[in-house]
SEVOVO-412187 format. One record per residue (C-alpha): x, y, z; residue number from 1; residue in one letter. Coordinates in Angstrom, 2 decimals, decimal comma. Last residue first. Example, Ala and Ser with C-alpha at 12.3 -4.5 7.8 and 13.67 -1.06 7.14 Angstrom:
2
+---------+---------+---------+-----+-----+
:       u :       v :       w :   n : res :
+---------+---------+---------+-----+-----+
:   13,67 :   -1,06 :    7,14 :   2 :   S :
:   12,30 :   -4,50 :    7,80 :   1 :   A :
+---------+---------+---------+-----+-----+
***
This chain:
295
+---------+---------+---------+-----+-----+
:       u :       v :       w :   n : res :
+---------+---------+---------+-----+-----+
:    6,27 :   23,99 :   -3,88 : 295 :   A :
:    5,89 :   22,56 :   -0,54 : 294 :   L :
:    8,80 :   22,88 :    2,06 : 293 :   G :
:    6,28 :   23,96 :    4,70 : 292 :   G :
:    5,63 :   27,25 :    3,03 : 291 :   H :
:    9,23 :   28,20 :    4,15 : 290 :   P :
:   10,71 :   25,26 :    5,96 : 289 :   Q :
:   10,52 :   24,48 :    9,55 : 288 :   A :
:    6,87 :   23,36 :    9,34 : 287 :   P :
:    8,02 :   20,52 :    7,06 : 286 :   D :
:    5,06 :   18,99 :    4,99 : 285 :   Y :
:    6,04 :   15,81 :    3,21 : 284 :   V :
:    6,92 :   16,52 :   -0,47 : 283 :   P :
:    4,20 :   15,94 :   -3,16 : 282 :   R :
:    5,30 :   13,26 :   -5,69 : 281 :   D :
:    2,74 :   10,67 :   -4,69 : 280 :   M :
:   -0,22 :   13,17 :   -5,06 : 279 :   P :
:   -2,57 :   13,27 :   -2,12 : 278 :   R :
:   -6,02 :   12,28 :   -3,05 : 277 :   T :
:   -9,26 :   14,00 :   -3,84 : 276 :   K :
:  -11,83 :   11,96 :   -5,74 : 275 :   L :
:  -13,66 :   14,23 :   -8,31 : 274 :   A :
:  -12,79 :   12,70 :  -11,60 : 273 :   G :
:  -16,43 :   11,35 :  -11,87 : 272 :   A :
:  -15,37 :    7,66 :  -11,81 : 271 :   R :
:  -13,16 :    8,50 :   -9,00 : 270 :   L :
:  -16,01 :   10,04 :   -7,03 : 269 :   L :
:  -17,96 :    6,73 :   -7,88 : 268 :   E :
:  -14,97 :    4,75 :   -6,51 : 267 :   L :
:  -15,10 :    6,78 :   -3,19 : 266 :   R :
:  -18,74 :    6,06 :   -2,74 : 265 :   E :
:  -18,31 :    2,41 :   -3,38 : 264 :   R :
:  -15,45 :    2,35 :   -0,64 : 263 :   A :
:  -17,62 :    4,32 :    1,70 : 262 :   V :
:  -20,44 :    1,67 :    1,13 : 261 :   E :
:  -17,82 :   -1,25 :    1,83 : 260 :   V :
:  -16,72 :    0,54 :    5,07 : 259 :   Y :
:  -20,31 :    0,93 :    6,40 : 258 :   E :
:  -20,98 :   -2,65 :    5,63 : 257 :   P :
:  -18,11 :   -3,88 :    7,77 : 256 :   V :
:  -17,12 :   -7,54 :    6,54 : 255 :   V :
:  -14,70 :   -6,42 :    4,02 : 254 :   D :
:  -13,98 :   -7,33 :    0,36 : 253 :   C :
:  -11,65 :   -6,42 :   -2,46 : 252 :   G :
:  -10,84 :   -6,63 :   -6,16 : 251 :   Y :
:   -9,41 :   -3,98 :   -8,31 : 250 :   G :
:   -8,56 :   -4,27 :  -12,10 : 249 :   S :
:   -5,51 :   -2,31 :  -13,16 : 248 :   R :
:   -5,37 :    0,78 :  -15,25 : 247 :   G :
:   -3,52 :    3,18 :  -12,83 : 246 :   H :
:   -6,33 :    4,92 :  -11,09 : 245 :   M :
:   -8,12 :    1,40 :  -10,90 : 244 :   V :
:   -5,31 :   -0,03 :   -8,82 : 243 :   S :
:   -5,07 :    2,89 :   -6,45 : 242 :   A :
:   -8,82 :    2,99 :   -5,83 : 241 :   I :
:   -9,00 :   -0,83 :   -5,22 : 240 :   V :
:   -6,28 :   -0,60 :   -2,78 : 239 :   T :
:   -7,78 :    2,35 :   -0,91 : 238 :   T :
:  -11,27 :    0,65 :   -0,71 : 237 :   G :
:  -12,78 :    1,72 :    2,62 : 236 :   V :
:  -11,59 :   -1,41 :    4,51 : 235 :   G :
:  -10,36 :   -3,89 :    1,94 : 234 :   M :
:   -9,16 :   -6,79 :    4,13 : 233 :   F :
:   -8,63 :   -9,32 :    1,39 : 232 :   P :
:   -7,19 :   -6,79 :   -1,03 : 231 :   D :
:   -6,71 :   -7,87 :   -4,61 : 230 :   F :
:   -5,00 :   -6,45 :   -7,62 : 229 :   V :
:   -5,56 :   -7,72 :  -11,20 : 228 :   C :
:   -3,30 :   -6,87 :  -14,12 : 227 :   D :
:   -4,47 :   -4,69 :  -17,12 : 226 :   G :
:   -1,75 :   -2,30 :  -16,82 : 225 :   P :
:    1,37 :   -3,95 :  -15,33 : 224 :   N :
:    1,97 :   -4,89 :  -11,67 : 223 :   T :
:    4,70 :   -4,80 :   -8,99 : 222 :   L :
:    6,16 :   -1,28 :   -9,15 : 221 :   A :
:    3,10 :    0,77 :  -10,15 : 220 :   L :
:    0,75 :   -1,08 :   -7,77 : 219 :   V :
:    3,29 :   -0,88 :   -4,86 : 218 :   L :
:    3,79 :    2,89 :   -5,55 : 217 :   R :
:    0,09 :    3,59 :   -5,80 : 216 :   E :
:   -0,62 :    1,74 :   -2,46 : 215 :   I :
:    1,45 :    4,22 :   -0,46 : 214 :   L :
:    0,05 :    7,16 :   -2,59 : 213 :   E :
:   -3,61 :    6,06 :   -1,63 : 212 :   V :
:   -2,95 :    6,64 :    2,10 : 211 :   P :
:   -4,18 :    3,50 :    3,98 : 210 :   F :
:   -6,85 :    4,03 :    6,56 : 209 :   Q :
:   -6,58 :    2,99 :   10,16 : 208 :   C :
:   -9,72 :    4,67 :   11,84 : 207 :   P :
:  -12,12 :    4,16 :    8,81 : 206 :   H :
:  -14,68 :    6,94 :    8,79 : 205 :   I :
:  -13,06 :    8,81 :    5,85 : 204 :   T :
:   -9,85 :   10,88 :    5,50 : 203 :   K :
:   -8,41 :   11,39 :    2,03 : 202 :   E :
:   -7,49 :   15,13 :    2,38 : 201 :   I :
:   -5,63 :   14,43 :    5,65 : 200 :   H :
:   -6,72 :   16,82 :    8,54 : 199 :   N :
:   -8,08 :   14,01 :   10,78 : 198 :   H :
:   -5,18 :   11,41 :   10,09 : 197 :   K :
:   -4,29 :    9,41 :    7,17 : 196 :   V :
:   -0,58 :    8,63 :    7,51 : 195 :   N :
:    1,85 :   10,88 :    5,77 : 194 :   P :
:    4,31 :    9,18 :    3,48 : 193 :   F :
:    7,91 :    8,44 :    4,10 : 192 :   I :
:    9,21 :    5,18 :    2,53 : 191 :   W :
:   12,25 :    3,31 :    3,94 : 190 :   L :
:   13,15 :    0,41 :    1,49 : 189 :   D :
:   14,86 :    2,37 :   -1,15 : 188 :   G :
:   13,31 :    4,92 :   -3,54 : 187 :   P :
:   15,55 :    3,75 :   -6,52 : 186 :   N :
:   16,88 :    6,94 :   -8,08 : 185 :   K :
:   15,85 :    9,28 :  -10,69 : 184 :   G :
:   15,15 :    9,12 :  -14,56 : 183 :   M :
:   18,51 :   10,50 :  -15,41 : 182 :   P :
:   20,11 :    7,52 :  -13,61 : 181 :   N :
:   23,11 :    8,81 :  -11,79 : 180 :   C :
:   26,88 :    9,02 :  -12,83 : 179 :   S :
:   26,09 :   11,45 :  -15,59 : 178 :   L :
:   28,85 :   11,68 :  -18,13 : 177 :   Q :
:   31,81 :   14,25 :  -17,83 : 176 :   G :
:   34,40 :   11,50 :  -17,13 : 175 :   R :
:   33,30 :    8,09 :  -18,23 : 174 :   K :
:   36,71 :    6,76 :  -19,10 : 173 :   P :
:   38,14 :    7,82 :  -15,73 : 172 :   G :
:   37,61 :   10,94 :  -13,83 : 171 :   K :
:   35,04 :   13,47 :  -12,51 : 170 :   H :
:   31,99 :   11,23 :  -13,21 : 169 :   Y :
:   28,88 :   13,45 :  -13,07 : 168 :   K :
:   26,20 :   14,47 :  -10,67 : 167 :   K :
:   23,43 :   16,39 :  -12,35 : 166 :   N :
:   20,51 :   15,00 :  -10,27 : 165 :   P :
:   22,37 :   15,20 :   -6,78 : 164 :   Y :
:   19,75 :   13,90 :   -4,42 : 163 :   K :
:   17,97 :   12,00 :   -7,23 : 162 :   S :
:   14,24 :   12,49 :   -7,70 : 161 :   P :
:   12,26 :    9,48 :   -7,02 : 160 :   V :
:   11,88 :    6,17 :   -9,23 : 159 :   R :
:    8,68 :    4,47 :   -8,97 : 158 :   I :
:    7,84 :    3,55 :  -12,56 : 157 :   S :
:   11,52 :    2,89 :  -13,45 : 156 :   D :
:   11,64 :    0,15 :  -10,90 : 155 :   L :
:    9,07 :   -1,93 :  -12,60 : 154 :   N :
:    9,15 :   -5,34 :  -10,71 : 153 :   F :
:    7,14 :   -8,24 :  -12,04 : 152 :   T :
:    8,42 :  -11,59 :  -10,83 : 151 :   Y :
:   10,69 :  -14,48 :  -12,00 : 150 :   N :
:   12,30 :  -15,66 :   -8,80 : 149 :   D :
:    9,09 :  -17,22 :   -7,56 : 148 :   G :
:    6,05 :  -16,50 :   -5,43 : 147 :   K :
:    7,04 :  -13,15 :   -4,41 : 146 :   T :
:    6,92 :  -11,74 :   -0,90 : 145 :   Y :
:    6,87 :   -7,95 :    0,22 : 144 :   W :
:    6,49 :   -7,39 :    3,96 : 143 :   M :
:    5,31 :   -3,97 :    4,59 : 142 :   I :
:    6,17 :   -2,71 :    7,98 : 141 :   T :
:    4,84 :    0,11 :   10,13 : 140 :   E :
:    6,50 :    3,24 :   11,46 : 139 :   Y :
:    6,06 :    5,96 :   14,03 : 138 :   R :
:    5,46 :    4,17 :   17,30 : 137 :   G :
:    5,82 :    6,28 :   20,45 : 136 :   S :
:    8,71 :    5,16 :   22,67 : 135 :   L :
:    7,60 :    3,32 :   25,69 : 134 :   R :
:    5,75 :    3,90 :   28,92 : 133 :   K :
:    3,80 :    7,19 :   27,92 : 132 :   S :
:    2,82 :    6,46 :   24,41 : 131 :   C :
:    1,64 :    9,27 :   22,07 : 130 :   H :
:   -0,59 :    7,85 :   19,47 : 129 :   L :
:    0,22 :    8,83 :   15,82 : 128 :   G :
:    1,82 :   11,39 :   13,70 : 127 :   H :
:    5,18 :   11,62 :   11,77 : 126 :   E :
:    5,08 :    8,63 :    9,42 : 125 :   F :
:    7,50 :    6,01 :    8,32 : 124 :   H :
:    6,69 :    2,97 :    6,20 : 123 :   W :
:    9,51 :    0,51 :    6,53 : 122 :   I :
:    9,60 :   -2,04 :    3,60 : 121 :   I :
:   10,80 :   -5,45 :    4,43 : 120 :   R :
:   11,99 :   -6,44 :    1,02 : 119 :   N :
:   12,16 :   -9,42 :   -1,26 : 118 :   R :
:   10,84 :  -12,20 :    1,20 : 117 :   L :
:   10,39 :  -15,38 :   -0,83 : 116 :   K :
:    7,22 :  -17,52 :   -0,83 : 115 :   L :
:    7,59 :  -21,25 :   -0,34 : 114 :   G :
:    4,17 :  -21,79 :    1,36 : 113 :   H :
:    5,65 :  -22,37 :    4,76 : 112 :   Q :
:    7,67 :  -19,18 :    4,28 : 111 :   R :
:    4,59 :  -17,10 :    4,18 : 110 :   F :
:    3,14 :  -18,54 :    7,62 : 109 :   A :
:    6,82 :  -18,27 :    8,91 : 108 :   E :
:    6,68 :  -14,46 :    8,55 : 107 :   H :
:    3,57 :  -14,00 :   10,57 : 106 :   L :
:    5,03 :  -13,35 :   14,06 : 105 :   V :
:    7,99 :  -11,46 :   12,73 : 104 :   I :
:    5,82 :   -9,07 :   10,55 : 103 :   D :
:    3,33 :   -9,00 :   13,66 : 102 :   L :
:    5,90 :   -7,24 :   15,95 : 101 :   P :
:    4,53 :   -8,39 :   19,30 : 100 :   F :
:    4,61 :   -5,51 :   21,75 :  99 :   I :
:    4,32 :   -5,84 :   25,56 :  98 :   E :
:    2,23 :   -3,37 :   27,48 :  97 :   G :
:   -0,26 :   -5,94 :   28,59 :  96 :   N :
:   -0,64 :   -7,10 :   25,08 :  95 :   Q :
:    0,14 :   -5,01 :   21,98 :  94 :   V :
:    0,09 :   -6,34 :   18,52 :  93 :   H :
:    2,37 :   -4,41 :   16,44 :  92 :   N :
:    2,27 :   -3,05 :   12,89 :  91 :   G :
:    1,56 :   -4,79 :    9,60 :  90 :   T :
:    1,45 :   -4,46 :    5,83 :  89 :   Q :
:    1,45 :   -7,65 :    3,91 :  88 :   W :
:    2,59 :   -7,13 :    0,40 :  87 :   C :
:    2,03 :  -10,29 :   -1,82 :  86 :   I :
:    3,62 :  -10,40 :   -5,19 :  85 :   S :
:    3,06 :  -12,10 :   -8,62 :  84 :   G :
:    4,96 :  -13,64 :  -11,30 :  83 :   E :
:    3,33 :  -17,10 :  -10,68 :  82 :   P :
:   -0,10 :  -15,31 :  -10,10 :  81 :   H :
:   -1,32 :  -15,46 :   -6,55 :  80 :   L :
:   -4,82 :  -16,77 :   -5,88 :  79 :   L :
:   -3,63 :  -19,86 :   -4,24 :  78 :   R :
:   -1,10 :  -17,93 :   -2,07 :  77 :   V :
:   -4,11 :  -15,78 :   -1,02 :  76 :   C :
:   -5,89 :  -18,82 :    0,19 :  75 :   E :
:   -3,01 :  -19,79 :    2,28 :  74 :   A :
:   -2,55 :  -16,19 :    3,68 :  73 :   I :
:   -6,26 :  -16,17 :    4,73 :  72 :   V :
:   -5,94 :  -19,45 :    6,67 :  71 :   R :
:   -2,67 :  -18,47 :    8,31 :  70 :   E :
:   -4,22 :  -15,18 :    9,52 :  69 :   Q :
:   -6,76 :  -17,23 :   11,46 :  68 :   E :
:   -4,18 :  -19,42 :   12,85 :  67 :   R :
:   -2,10 :  -16,25 :   13,87 :  66 :   V :
:   -5,06 :  -14,74 :   15,59 :  65 :   Y :
:   -5,73 :  -17,98 :   17,50 :  64 :   R :
:   -2,21 :  -18,01 :   18,85 :  63 :   D :
:   -2,35 :  -14,25 :   19,62 :  62 :   I :
:   -5,39 :  -14,76 :   21,92 :  61 :   P :
:   -8,40 :  -12,88 :   20,46 :  60 :   S :
:   -9,60 :   -9,36 :   20,06 :  59 :   R :
:  -12,57 :   -8,92 :   17,75 :  58 :   R :
:  -11,99 :   -6,54 :   14,91 :  57 :   E :
:  -13,70 :   -3,36 :   13,19 :  56 :   Y :
:  -14,00 :   -1,22 :   16,38 :  55 :   S :
:  -10,25 :   -1,72 :   17,08 :  54 :   K :
:   -9,41 :   -4,36 :   19,78 :  53 :   G :
:   -5,66 :   -4,71 :   19,40 :  52 :   I :
:   -5,64 :   -7,80 :   16,99 :  51 :   N :
:   -3,67 :   -6,09 :   14,39 :  50 :   Y :
:   -6,40 :   -6,23 :   11,71 :  49 :   P :
:   -5,06 :   -7,09 :    8,28 :  48 :   P :
:   -3,15 :   -4,47 :    6,11 :  47 :   S :
:   -3,44 :   -5,57 :    2,54 :  46 :   T :
:   -1,76 :   -6,05 :   -0,86 :  45 :   V :
:   -2,25 :   -8,93 :   -3,22 :  44 :   I :
:   -0,57 :   -8,23 :   -6,59 :  43 :   L :
:   -0,62 :  -10,23 :   -9,84 :  42 :   K :
:   -3,95 :  -11,99 :   -8,94 :  41 :   M :
:   -5,39 :  -14,82 :  -11,05 :  40 :   S :
:   -3,24 :  -17,69 :  -10,09 :  39 :   A :
:   -6,27 :  -19,70 :   -8,88 :  38 :   G :
:   -9,78 :  -18,40 :   -9,92 :  37 :   P :
:  -11,88 :  -16,41 :   -7,51 :  36 :   L :
:  -15,13 :  -17,82 :   -5,93 :  35 :   A :
:  -13,19 :  -19,18 :   -2,81 :  34 :   A :
:  -11,65 :  -15,75 :   -2,30 :  33 :   M :
:  -14,99 :  -14,13 :   -1,35 :  32 :   F :
:  -15,90 :  -16,91 :    0,99 :  31 :   D :
:  -12,41 :  -16,60 :    2,73 :  30 :   L :
:  -12,75 :  -12,64 :    2,73 :  29 :   N :
:  -16,04 :  -12,65 :    4,61 :  28 :   D :
:  -18,30 :  -10,63 :    2,56 :  27 :   R :
:  -19,38 :   -6,93 :    1,85 :  26 :   C :
:  -18,20 :   -6,95 :   -1,74 :  25 :   A :
:  -15,85 :   -5,41 :   -4,33 :  24 :   I :
:  -15,22 :   -6,27 :   -7,91 :  23 :   N :
:  -13,89 :   -3,64 :  -10,24 :  22 :   V :
:  -12,74 :   -4,09 :  -13,73 :  21 :   E :
:  -10,60 :   -1,69 :  -15,47 :  20 :   A :
:  -12,55 :    0,65 :  -17,90 :  19 :   A :
:  -12,15 :    3,23 :  -15,03 :  18 :   F :
:   -8,70 :    4,07 :  -16,52 :  17 :   H :
:  -10,08 :    6,82 :  -18,69 :  16 :   P :
:  -10,92 :    9,04 :  -15,66 :  15 :   R :
:   -7,47 :    8,86 :  -13,96 :  14 :   F :
:   -5,88 :   11,46 :  -16,14 :  13 :   L :
:   -8,60 :   14,08 :  -15,26 :  12 :   A :
:   -7,68 :   13,74 :  -11,55 :  11 :   L :
:   -4,01 :   14,60 :  -12,44 :  10 :   Q :
:   -5,11 :   17,64 :  -14,49 :   9 :   N :
:   -7,21 :   18,93 :  -11,56 :   8 :   K :
:   -4,37 :   18,46 :   -9,02 :   7 :   R :
:   -1,77 :   20,15 :  -11,35 :   6 :   E :
:   -4,36 :   23,08 :  -11,82 :   5 :   R :
:   -4,51 :   23,44 :   -8,03 :   4 :   G :
:   -0,80 :   23,24 :   -7,54 :   3 :   A :
:   -0,42 :   26,12 :  -10,17 :   2 :   T :
:    1,49 :   25,62 :  -13,43 :   1 :   M :
+---------+---------+---------+-----+-----+
***
């Protein structure tokens, strides 16, 4: 089957899932969340502003930034289902050449609410700003918290191909049997997905856009069909799109009207089966390999 036909079929699979509820708005996130019932969201996943002066944020002293984040986090905890997860994706705040890792800065805000850190997922990407006075940043961090010890985690939904798929036990009572899971292996806590730069198929007007495949993995692992997923800093709607693609209801808000309008346009394309996204199982392009290592 050709790659083009695979892509067409993949898009067709997403069309029936649009029966899931979609609720997005151009509103302040605290106002938006106040109208939502408590314990209603199985997954809250977002990437808040890093307080570095991007066009969609106002730069403020780091202490004030943390206080503002604490208010949002507290309301997110109210919305979180007892078996739910919060995934807070962050980078570094930079001030006078000094970096402040926001996952470290914000961790205590989650701990104060009794949330438990399950993984510190490293998202690695190859392209970004080239620094001249420090090493160029090529990763960001996703902090995965749960409200309790009984939480949704669907490992089989996100397994990746094993390095040695036919490896077998060579001695003992299991000799000759497969020593690996035939469905694939646990993807681990280092995830390699291309970030959304100018030549990415999903690129919109947003300068710091999530790749859909990154959120798909979280949605598939941490929710079940019919669950609700929320993004309090929605941007151009990637979290909502990834949720709806897999039969979950998507909620989100943002204060930038242009971003919300793009989110609506992307959702309409998804409804029509015409939204172009990078498939989760596509290898990362490697120029050293024939055809970039892509099948």
